[in-house]
N, C-alpha and C positions, 0 to 999 in steps of 0.2 A: 441468538440462542433459539434457533428454530428449525426442526426437523427438515422444512422443506429446503430452507436456505442451505443446511447440510448435505441433501441430497443434490442440489445444484452444484456445489462445490465440489463433490465428490463425481459429479457428471464433467464438469470443467476438467478436472485434474485428469480423468480417464482421457477426455478428447484431446487435450494439450499434452498426454504422456508426461504428466508431471511425476516427479519421485521427489521425497523429502530430501531437502539439502542439509547437509552435506552427505548424508549416509546411503542415498540411493533408495530407501524404503518405499515401497509401493503403500500408499494410504488408503484406510477404508473408512466408511463413514463414522465409526466408533473412535478413530483417531482424530477425525476433525471435529466431531461432537464435544470430545474432552480438551480440546485446545483452545488456548487463548489466543495464539499467534502460531502460524505455519511458515516456513519459509520452504518452498519447493524451487527445483530446476525443472523447467518444461522446454518445449521445442520453441517458446516464446521468450526463454530467457528466465533469469530468478524472479520469482513473485511471492511478494510477502501477502499473507492473509491474517488481517487482525479483527478480532470481536469487539464491539462495542466502541466503549472511547468516549471521551468528554469533549464538549466544544472547547476548541475550535476544531478538534481532530475526530469528532464523531462523523458517522455515516452520512446524517442529514446535513451537516455543515459542508462536509468536502463535497458532496454530490451538489448542494446548491451552488457552489463556488466554482465547480468543474467548467473546463472551457470545451466550448463543441468546435469540432473539426472534420474536415473531409480528405481522404486520401485515397486515390484511384476510385473516386465515387462511392467510398463506403464512409459513412459517416461514424465517428467515435467521440470519446470523451476523455479528456486528461485533466488530472488534478492541477489546479490553478497554482501558481508561483506559491501563493502565502501557504496554501496548504503544504506543498512541497517542501518549503522552508519549516514548516512547524513540525512535520514527521523527520526531517532530517537532523533539526534541532534534539527532537525528543531521543532518536535514536543514538547520536551523540558518538558513534565510531569513527576512528579515524578519517576512513575515506568519507564519511559523510561532512565532517569539519572541512576536507579539501573541496568536496561539491559546493558547499556554502560559501567558500571564497570564491569558487569560479563562478557562481551564481551572481555573487555580488560584484565580481569583475565584468561579468557582460551585462548585468541590468542595473547596476548603481545601488543605492541604499536598499535592503531587502525588507520586505512587510514582515514584522515580527508581531504575533499574537501572543499573550500571555498563555501559557502552558501550564494546566494544572499538573501538580507533582514535579514540574520542572523549575516552574519559576514561582510557586507559592508554596 
């Protein structure tokens, strides 16, 4: 809930040619400021932006758990399996349930955190 963060998100959307999913609307800072969740289609694929959140799916926890890697000499961070599982469980869409089954088949028993509003 920070005007600087909203401006950074707007700039990212501009640079990544993002449009609101699924209607293709170009978003402005007002749209960003007023939204709790945005899903956009960009040249990088579909991206979800969410504000705030409670542990364990808040930014600080997700960031602290993120995995660092390098590809083509470029460092990047990706959400840890535990965080990804939490977001997939919270979203609860059909494809998310399929993704969780596939993740479990590939990784064995998945790490499960208690999610406020879902498990409590």
